[in-house]
C-alpha positions in Angstrom: -0.3 0.2 0.0 3.0 2.4 -0.8 3.4 4.6 -3.7 6.1 3.6 -5.7 8.0 6.0 -8.2 11.0 4.4 -8.4 12.7 0.9 -8.8 15.5 -0.5 -10.0 16.3 -2.2 -13.6 17.4 -5.7 -14.2 19.6 -6.9 -16.9 20.3 -10.7 -17.3 23.2 -11.9 -19.0 24.4 -15.4 -19.7 28.6 -15.4 -19.6 30.3 -18.3 -21.1 33.9 -19.9 -21.0 34.9 -22.1 -23.5 38.0 -24.8 -22.2 38.9 -28.2 -23.9 37.6 -31.7 -23.4 40.0 -33.9 -22.1 40.1 -37.2 -20.1 39.9 -36.6 -16.2 42.9 -38.8 -16.0 44.6 -36.7 -18.0 43.5 -33.2 -17.1 46.7 -31.3 -17.9 45.7 -32.4 -22.0 42.7 -30.1 -21.8 41.5 -26.7 -20.5 39.2 -26.9 -17.7 35.9 -24.1 -18.5 34.6 -24.4 -14.9 37.7 -23.5 -13.3 38.2 -20.4 -15.9 34.5 -19.6 -14.5 35.1 -20.0 -11.0 37.6 -17.1 -11.4 35.2 -15.1 -12.9 32.2 -15.7 -10.2 34.7 -15.0 -7.6 35.9 -11.5 -9.5 32.1 -10.6 -9.7 31.0 -11.2 -6.5 34.2 -9.8 -4.7 35.9 -7.0 -7.0 32.8 -6.1 -8.8 30.2 -6.0 -6.2 32.8 -4.3 -3.8 33.0 -1.4 -6.5 29.2 -1.4 -6.8 28.8 -0.8 -2.9 31.2 2.1 -3.0 29.2 3.6 -5.9 27.4 7.0 -4.6 23.8 5.7 -3.6 20.6 6.8 -5.5 18.2 8.8 -2.9 15.5 6.1 -3.4 17.3 3.4 -4.6 20.3 2.9 -3.1 23.1 1.3 -4.9 23.4 -1.3 -7.9 23.8 -5.3 -7.1 25.1 -8.1 -8.9 24.0 -11.7 -8.3 25.4 -14.9 -10.0 22.0 -16.7 -9.8 23.0 -20.1 -12.2 25.7 -21.6 -13.3 26.4 -24.9 -15.5 29.2 -26.7 -16.7 30.7 -30.1 -17.4 28.9 -33.1 -18.7 30.2 -35.6 -16.5 33.3 -36.2 -13.4 35.9 -37.8 -15.6 35.8 -35.2 -18.5 37.3 -32.1 -18.1 34.8 -29.5 -18.9 34.6 -28.0 -22.4 32.3 -25.6 -21.6 30.9 -23.7 -18.2 27.7 -21.0 -18.1 26.4 -18.7 -15.6 23.3 -16.9 -15.5 24.0 -13.0 -14.1 21.5 -10.7 -12.7 22.6 -6.9 -12.2 20.2 -4.2 -10.8 20.7 -0.7 -12.6 19.8 2.6 -11.5 18.6 5.3 -13.8 21.1 6.1 -15.9 22.7 2.9 -16.7 22.1 0.7 -19.4 22.4 -2.9 -20.6 25.2 -1.9 -23.0 27.2 0.1 -20.1 26.7 -3.1 -17.7 28.8 -5.0 -20.2 31.4 -3.0 -20.8 31.7 -2.6 -17.2 32.2 -6.4 -16.6 34.3 -6.8 -19.6 36.8 -4.4 -18.8 36.9 -5.6 -15.0 37.3 -9.4 -16.7 40.0 -7.9 -19.0 42.1 -6.3 -16.3 42.2 -10.0 -14.4 43.2 -11.4 -17.7 39.9 -13.6 -17.8 38.0 -14.2 -20.9 33.6 -15.1 -21.3 31.4 -14.4 -24.0 28.4 -12.8 -23.6 24.5 -13.4 -24.3 21.3 -11.7 -23.3 18.7 -13.2 -21.7 15.9 -10.9 -22.0 14.4 -9.8 -25.3 13.7 -6.4 -24.6 15.6 -4.0 -21.8 14.4 -3.8 -18.5 15.2 -0.2 -17.4 14.7 1.0 -14.2 11.5 3.6 -13.4 11.9 6.9 -11.9 8.5 9.0 -12.5 8.2 12.2 -11.1 6.5 12.2 -7.8 5.1 15.9 -8.1 2.9 15.2 -11.0 -0.5 16.0 -10.0 -2.0 12.6 -10.7 0.9 11.1 -8.5 0.0 13.5 -5.9 -3.4 12.6 -5.9 -3.1 8.8 -6.0 -0.8 9.7 -2.7 -2.8 11.6 -1.2 -6.0 9.5 -1.7 -3.3 6.1 -0.5 -3.2 8.3 2.9 0.8 8.6 1.9 2.9 11.7 2.3 5.5 10.5 0.3 6.6 8.1 -2.5 9.2 5.2 -2.4 11.5 3.2 -4.3 12.2 -0.4 -4.4 15.0 -2.7 -5.6 12.4 -5.0 -7.4 11.4 -4.6 -11.2 8.0 -4.5 -12.2 6.1 -3.7 -15.6 5.6 -0.1 -14.5 9.1 0.5 -16.2 8.4 -0.4 -19.8 4.9 1.7 -19.8 6.9 4.7 -18.3 9.6 4.2 -21.2 6.4 4.2 -23.3 5.7 7.6 -22.5 2.9 6.8 -19.9 4.1 8.4 -16.6 3.6 5.4 -13.9 3.5 4.3 -10.4 3.4 1.1 -8.4 0.7 0.4 -5.9 -1.3 -2.2 -4.4 -2.0 -5.0 -1.4 0.6 -7.3 -0.4 4.5 -7.5 0.7 7.5 -7.9 -2.0 8.3 -10.9 0.9 6.2 -13.1 -0.5 6.2 -12.7 -4.3 7.6 -15.7 -6.1 7.7 -18.2 -3.5 6.0 -21.6 -3.2 3.1 -20.1 -1.0 2.8 -16.6 -2.2 -0.3 -14.7 -0.7 -1.5 -11.2 1.0 -3.2 -10.2 3.7 -7.3 -9.5 3.0 -7.3 -6.5 5.4 -4.6 -4.9 2.9 -6.9 -5.9 -0.1 -9.9 -4.4 1.5 -7.7 -1.5 2.6 -6.5 -0.5 -0.9 -10.2 -0.9 -1.9 -11.4 1.8 0.5 -9.0 4.2 -0.5 -10.3 4.7 -4.1 
């Protein structure tokens, strides 16, 4: 039941390392793509994450973040893996772009002597939302909801593509993001009733 005028964007990237397969009994004859990727994961989760955490925060959204959410590599224990992939989630702030994020990560990997190919996991950009809270309709909605100010949140919503299409957008509704995307997603009936009585 908060009026959300800003949220982070979301860039999903797949990074791929390529090695050379060999028999597990003679690993020196191959190149282990999982080992190469392990160095990349460590660099992203330490050096890159620390660099993001040191940036000046957005007043409503805080700082950008990085998460390595998935890894896959190899076929079986007795084969040196020729390929490894990771899928990453990079939360962005207003002014950041997917191409800029790619450049940052490429530059960091290059500095560390690491190589990976990049693929995009989304078919369209998921840019941050930043709607002007002083717009008359936003102020009217804020008053109607019994709120004094608007908020920013760390998650992504469909309000951002609407805003990018020229429709000033906000997020409002019952529920708590802590229950979203869980096995037993739910919301309190009292919040649902309250959201209806406001309007």
